[in-house]
C-alpha positions in Angstrom: -15.0 -40.2 20.1 -18.2 -38.7 18.7 -18.5 -39.1 14.9 -19.5 -36.2 12.7 -21.1 -37.1 9.4 -20.8 -34.8 6.4 -22.6 -35.0 3.1 -20.1 -35.8 0.3 -22.1 -34.0 -2.3 -22.3 -30.8 -0.2 -18.5 -31.1 0.4 -17.8 -31.4 -3.3 -20.2 -28.6 -4.1 -18.5 -26.2 -1.6 -15.1 -27.2 -3.0 -16.1 -26.5 -6.6 -17.8 -23.2 -5.7 -14.6 -22.0 -4.0 -12.5 -23.1 -6.9 -14.8 -21.3 -9.3 -14.6 -18.1 -7.2 -10.8 -18.3 -7.1 -10.6 -19.0 -10.8 -12.9 -16.0 -11.5 -10.8 -13.7 -9.5 -7.6 -14.9 -11.2 -9.2 -14.6 -14.6 -10.4 -11.1 -13.9 -7.0 -10.1 -12.7 -5.4 -11.6 -15.7 -7.7 -9.8 -18.1 -7.1 -6.4 -16.3 -3.4 -7.0 -16.5 -3.3 -8.1 -20.1 -5.6 -5.3 -21.3 -4.5 -2.7 -18.8 -3.6 -0.1 -21.5 -6.8 -0.6 -23.4 -8.9 -0.6 -20.2 -7.1 2.3 -18.6 -9.8 4.9 -19.3 -12.5 2.4 -18.0 -10.4 1.7 -14.8 -9.8 5.4 -14.2 -13.5 6.2 -14.9 -14.5 3.5 -12.4 -12.2 4.9 -9.7 -13.7 8.4 -10.3 -17.3 7.0 -10.1 -16.3 5.1 -6.9 -15.0 8.4 -5.4 -18.1 10.3 -6.5 -20.5 7.6 -5.3 -21.1 9.0 -1.8 -21.9 12.4 -3.1 -24.1 11.0 -5.8 -25.9 8.9 -3.2 -26.5 12.0 -1.1 -28.2 13.7 -4.1 -30.2 10.5 -4.8 -31.3 10.4 -1.2 -32.8 13.9 -1.6 -34.5 12.9 -4.9 -32.0 14.6 -7.2 -30.2 13.1 -10.2 -27.0 11.2 -9.3 -25.2 12.9 -12.2 -25.3 16.1 -10.1 -22.7 14.5 -7.8 -20.3 13.9 -10.6 -20.9 17.4 -12.1 -20.2 19.0 -8.7 -17.0 17.1 -8.3 -16.0 18.1 -11.8 -16.7 21.7 -11.0 -14.7 21.5 -7.8 -11.8 20.0 -9.8 -12.0 22.7 -12.4 -12.2 25.4 -9.7 -9.1 24.0 -8.0 -7.2 24.1 -11.3 -8.3 27.6 -11.9 -7.1 28.7 -8.4 -3.7 27.0 -9.1 -3.4 28.8 -12.5 -4.5 32.2 -11.2 -2.8 32.3 -7.8 0.2 29.9 -7.8 1.1 29.9 -11.5 2.4 33.6 -11.5 4.6 32.8 -8.5 5.9 29.6 -10.1 6.7 31.5 -13.3 8.6 34.1 -11.3 10.6 31.4 -9.6 11.4 29.7 -12.9 12.5 33.1 -14.4 14.7 33.5 -11.4 16.2 30.0 -12.0 16.8 31.0 -15.7 18.7 34.1 -14.5 20.7 32.2 -12.0 21.6 29.2 -14.2 24.8 30.7 -15.7 26.1 31.5 -12.2 25.2 28.0 -11.0 26.9 26.5 -14.0 30.1 28.4 -13.2 29.9 27.2 -9.6 29.6 23.6 -10.7 32.4 23.9 -13.2 34.6 25.6 -10.5 34.0 22.8 -8.0 34.4 20.0 -10.5 37.6 21.7 -12.0 39.1 22.1 -8.5 38.2 18.5 -7.6 39.8 17.1 -10.9 42.9 19.3 -10.4 43.3 18.0 -6.8 42.9 14.4 -8.0 45.5 15.0 -10.7 48.0 16.4 -8.2 47.4 13.7 -5.4 46.9 10.7 -7.6 48.5 11.3 -11.0 48.7 7.7 -12.1 45.1 7.0 -11.1 43.9 10.2 -12.8 45.7 9.5 -16.1 44.3 5.9 -16.0 40.8 7.3 -15.4 41.2 9.8 -18.2 42.4 7.0 -20.5 39.5 4.8 -19.6 36.9 7.6 -20.1 38.4 8.4 -23.5 38.3 4.7 -24.5 34.7 4.3 -23.2 33.6 7.3 -25.2 35.2 6.0 -28.4 33.7 2.6 -28.0 30.2 3.7 -27.0 29.8 6.8 -29.2 28.2 4.8 -32.1 25.8 3.1 -29.7 25.0 6.5 -28.2 24.1 7.8 -31.7 21.9 4.8 -32.2 20.2 5.5 -28.9 19.6 9.1 -30.0 18.0 7.8 -33.2 15.8 5.4 -31.2 15.0 8.3 -28.8 13.9 10.5 -31.7 11.8 7.6 -33.1 10.3 7.2 -29.7 9.4 10.9 -29.6 7.6 10.5 -33.0 5.8 7.4 -31.6 4.9 9.4 -28.5 3.5 12.2 -30.6 1.3 9.6 -32.4 0.4 8.1 -29.0 -0.5 11.6 -27.8 -3.7 11.4 -29.9 -4.7 8.2 -28.0 -3.8 9.8 -24.7 -6.0 12.9 -25.5 -8.8 10.6 -26.6 -8.5 8.7 -23.3 -8.7 12.0 -21.4 -11.9 12.8 -23.2 -13.3 9.3 -22.6 -12.5 9.2 -18.9 -15.1 11.8 -17.7 -17.7 10.4 -20.1 -17.2 6.9 -18.7 -17.1 8.2 -15.2 -20.4 10.0 -15.7 -22.2 6.9 -17.0 -20.8 4.7 -14.2 -21.8 7.3 -11.6 -25.4 7.2 -12.8 -25.5 3.4 -12.9 -23.1 2.6 -10.1 -25.7 0.8 -8.0 -26.8 -1.2 -11.0 -23.2 -2.1 -11.7 -22.7 -3.3 -8.1 -25.9 -5.3 -8.2 -24.8 -7.0 -11.4 -21.5 -8.0 -9.8 -23.4 -9.2 -6.7 -25.7 -11.5 -8.8 -22.6 -13.3 -10.1 -21.3 -14.2 -6.7 -22.3 -17.7 -5.5 -24.9 -17.5 -2.8 -23.1 -19.7 -0.2 -20.1 -17.3 -0.2 -22.0 -14.1 -0.7 -22.0 -13.0 3.1 -18.2 -13.5 3.3 -17.7 -11.6 0.0 -19.9 -8.7 1.2 -18.0 -8.6 4.5 -14.6 -8.4 2.7 -15.9 -5.8 0.3 -17.2 -3.6 3.1 -13.8 -3.8 4.9 -11.9 -3.1 1.6 -14.2 -0.1 0.9 -13.6 1.3 4.4 -9.8 0.8 4.1 -9.7 2.6 0.7 -11.9 5.5 1.9 -9.8 6.0 5.0 -6.6 5.7 3.1 -7.5 8.1 0.2 -9.0 10.7 2.5 -6.1 10.4 5.0 -3.4 10.3 2.4 -4.7 13.4 0.6 -4.8 15.3 3.9 -1.2 14.1 4.8 0.0 15.2 1.3 -1.5 18.6 1.7 0.0 19.0 5.2 3.4 17.9 4.1 3.3 20.2 1.1 2.4 23.1 3.4 5.2 22.3 5.9 7.8 21.8 3.1 6.9 25.1 1.4 6.9 27.1 4.7 10.2 25.7 5.8 11.9 26.3 2.4 10.5 29.8 2.3 12.0 30.4 5.8 15.4 29.0 4.7 15.0 31.1 1.5 15.7 28.1 -0.7 15.4 28.6 -4.5 12.1 27.4 -6.1 10.5 27.0 -2.7 7.0 27.6 -4.1 7.7 24.8 -6.7 9.6 22.2 -4.7 7.4 22.3 -1.6 4.0 21.6 -3.2 5.5 19.1 -5.6 7.2 17.2 -2.7 3.9 17.1 -0.9 2.2 15.8 -4.1 4.8 13.2 -4.6 4.4 12.0 -1.0 1.3 10.2 -2.3 3.9 7.7 -3.3 5.7 6.8 0.1 9.2 8.1 0.4 9.3 9.6 -3.1 8.3 13.1 -2.0 10.9 13.3 0.8 13.8 11.9 -1.4 13.1 14.1 -4.5 12.2 17.2 -2.5 15.2 17.1 -0.2 17.7 16.2 -3.0 16.4 19.0 -5.3 16.1 21.6 -2.5 19.6 20.8 -1.1 21.3 21.0 -4.5 19.7 24.3 -5.5 20.3 25.8 -2.0 24.0 24.8 -2.2 24.4 26.3 -5.6 22.8 29.5 -4.5 24.5 30.1 -1.1 27.5 27.6 -1.2 27.5 27.1 2.6 26.3 24.3 5.0 24.0 26.4 7.1 21.3 26.8 4.5 21.6 23.1 3.6 21.1 22.3 7.3 18.0 24.4 7.2 16.6 22.4 4.3 17.5 19.2 6.2 15.8 20.4 9.3 12.7 21.3 7.3 12.3 17.9 5.8 13.2 15.9 8.9 10.8 17.9 11.1 8.0 17.5 8.5 8.7 13.7 8.3 8.6 13.4 12.1 5.4 15.3 12.4 4.0 13.0 9.7 5.2 9.8 11.4 4.3 10.8 15.0 1.0 12.8 14.4 -0.4 13.0 10.9 -0.3 9.4 9.7 -1.4 7.8 13.1 -4.3 10.3 13.4 -5.4 10.5 9.8 -4.6 7.0 8.6 -4.5 5.1 11.8 -3.6 1.4 11.6 -6.2 0.4 9.1 -3.6 0.2 6.3 -1.2 -1.7 8.6 1.4 -2.5 6.0 5.0 -3.3 6.9 7.5 -0.9 5.3 9.1 -3.9 3.4 5.7 -4.7 1.8 5.2 -1.0 0.9 8.5 -1.0 -0.9 7.6 -4.3 -2.7 4.2 -2.9 -3.7 5.8 0.3 -5.0 8.4 -1.7 -7.1 5.7 -4.0 -8.5 3.4 -1.1 -9.3 6.1 0.9 -10.9 7.4 -2.0 -12.9 3.9 -3.0 -14.2 2.1 0.4 -14.7 4.7 3.1 -14.2 4.0 6.2 -12.1 0.2 5.6 -11.9 1.0 2.1 -10.7 3.2 3.5 -7.9 0.5 5.9 -6.9 -2.2 3.2 -6.5 0.3 0.5 -5.3 -0.2 1.1 -1.5 -4.0 1.4 -1.4 -4.2 -1.7 -3.6 -1.8 -3.5 -1.3 -3.9 -2.4 1.7 -7.0 -3.8 0.0 -5.2 -7.1 -0.8 -4.1 -7.3 2.8 -7.8 -7.4 3.9 -8.5 -10.2 1.4 -5.4 -12.1 2.4 -6.3 -11.8 6.1 -9.8 -13.2 5.6 -8.4 -16.0 3.3 -5.8 -17.0 5.9 -8.5 -16.9 8.7 -10.8 -19.1 6.6 -8.0 -21.5 5.9 -7.0 -21.7 9.5 -10.6 -22.5 10.5 -11.1 -25.0 7.7 -11.0 -28.8 8.0 -8.0 -28.8 5.6 -6.0 -27.0 8.3 -7.6 -28.3 11.5 -8.7 -31.8 10.4 -12.0 -33.4 11.3 -10.8 -34.6 14.7 -9.8 -32.1 17.3 -6.4 -32.9 18.9 -6.2 -31.4 22.5 -2.8 -31.3 24.0 -2.4 -30.6 27.8 1.0 -29.2 28.7 1.7 -29.7 32.4 4.6 -30.6 34.8 5.0 -32.9 37.8 4.3 -31.5 41.2 2.2 -28.6 39.9 -1.0 -28.3 42.0 -2.6 -25.8 39.6 -2.0 -28.3 36.7 -3.7 -31.1 38.7 -6.6 -28.8 39.4 -6.9 -27.8 35.7 -6.7 -31.5 34.7 -9.5 -32.4 37.1 -11.8 -29.8 35.4 -10.7 -30.6 31.9 -11.0 -34.4 31.9 -14.8 -34.7 32.5 -15.5 -31.9 30.0 -13.7 -33.8 27.2 -15.0 -37.2 28.3 -18.6 -36.2 27.9 -17.8 -35.3 24.3 -16.0 -38.5 23.7 -12.6 -36.7 23.1 -9.3 -37.8 24.6 -6.4 -35.4 25.2 -2.6 -36.0 25.1 -0.7 -35.1 28.3 2.8 -33.6 27.8 5.3 -32.9 30.6 7.1 -29.8 29.6 10.1 -30.6 31.8 11.0 -33.6 29.5 11.5 -31.3 26.4 13.8 -28.2 26.4 11.7 -26.7 23.6 8.4 -27.2 25.4 10.0 -26.0 28.7 11.2 -22.8 27.0 7.8 -22.2 25.4 5.4 -23.2 28.2 7.5 -23.6 31.3 6.3 -20.4 33.0 2.7 -20.7 31.6 1.6 -24.2 32.6 -1.1 -25.5 32.7 -1.7 -24.9 29.0 -4.4 -26.4 26.8 -3.8 -26.4 23.0 -6.3 -27.6 20.4 -5.1 -28.0 16.8 -2.2 -25.6 17.4 -4.3 -22.9 19.1 -3.9 -22.0 22.8 -7.4 -22.3 24.3 -6.7 -21.8 28.0 -3.7 -21.4 30.3 -3.2 -20.8 34.0 -6.1 -20.7 36.4 -9.5 -20.9 34.6 -12.9 -21.5 36.1 -14.9 -24.6 35.0 -17.6 -22.4 33.3 -15.1 -20.4 31.4 -13.2 -23.5 30.2 -16.5 -25.1 29.1 -17.4 -22.0 27.1 -14.0 -22.0 25.4 -14.2 -25.7 24.6 -17.7 -25.2 23.1 -16.2 -22.6 20.7 -13.3 -24.8 19.7 -15.0 -28.2 19.5 -18.1 -27.2 17.4 -18.5 -29.3 14.3 -16.4 -28.2 11.3 -17.7 -28.2 7.8 -15.5 -28.4 4.8 
């Protein structure tokens, strides 16, 4: 077999560089996690600068100050808030006043249904009802002191929150200031980060960064459009059904849909409960159900595939895991950014796995071709006649495996032979021309560097 010589110093250098890069990423992640509350204004400011960067670059291209991009985004945000307060706020206040007027009636309805349910339980299951009543009384007596202690702790927490409100207001003031500075110097900031990346891995890091940037742009733009469309559909459907607080529940459900599943669950539960209290029948609740089901189907079949596509490509289980981790670590803001962060990490993990599977650690220095065949197969004999000289000229020997001698190989390759596998990867199968097989071998048998 042809020997491939590698320089030990180069191998050690590459290994140490990769270890340093990995250690730097882990260290940066640890610092961000440990100082997340302190660095929160900086992180939010960076995200705002990142979102404003395309518009600032547009102004810069036309020889205008980059800060104009940030100021324009700030004016658009203030204008949007003004429209909400001037147009939607009066309708929302009217809806809330309606709820205030209806609340005593709804309370009577709840008491009526609960009273009827308890009376029915007492008549049907007197022993179980008295046992339940006894247990509830006992639980109340045992836990009343702890409840009082919790109330005291809650009041203390409110005082602490009032003190922390000053810090929150200070953060709200600092965020736009930090975002403005980062918007102006965003290119300098990126160049400073680029200088820190080791030169041998810079092309790979830039490729991953470009893909992460594209995924985040597609996700943010698509998810905002999806949330607006869902909010409009929820609001329109609830208005048709004449559900209470339709102008409040619909937009909020659309906004909460930025966190997957949250908008649907909270919106449907709230709308269904208020609609039942208002009308006390199933038809209006069915209308609410149809509204949310139709909106979700339109989202799943049309909106998300068209606006988000498959670039995020996260399995629902991983989305739930990301939401749980984001909520546990950073609360509601963590749940909002959990899915785009998970999508960005997916790109990094994909490239890491690909690099690992192409490395000497995974494949080894020596290629190991395995030729799966069976006796009496003329196509297999023809394939082997082509394969053998192509490997012999490279000084490589292959292992011949008869699939009929192993039930596992027969189930996997029985209908596909002949099959050529090199280091666990299927290189060719079935009928392949000599030129095509040689081309594939060239790609798989090229020298591998650690």
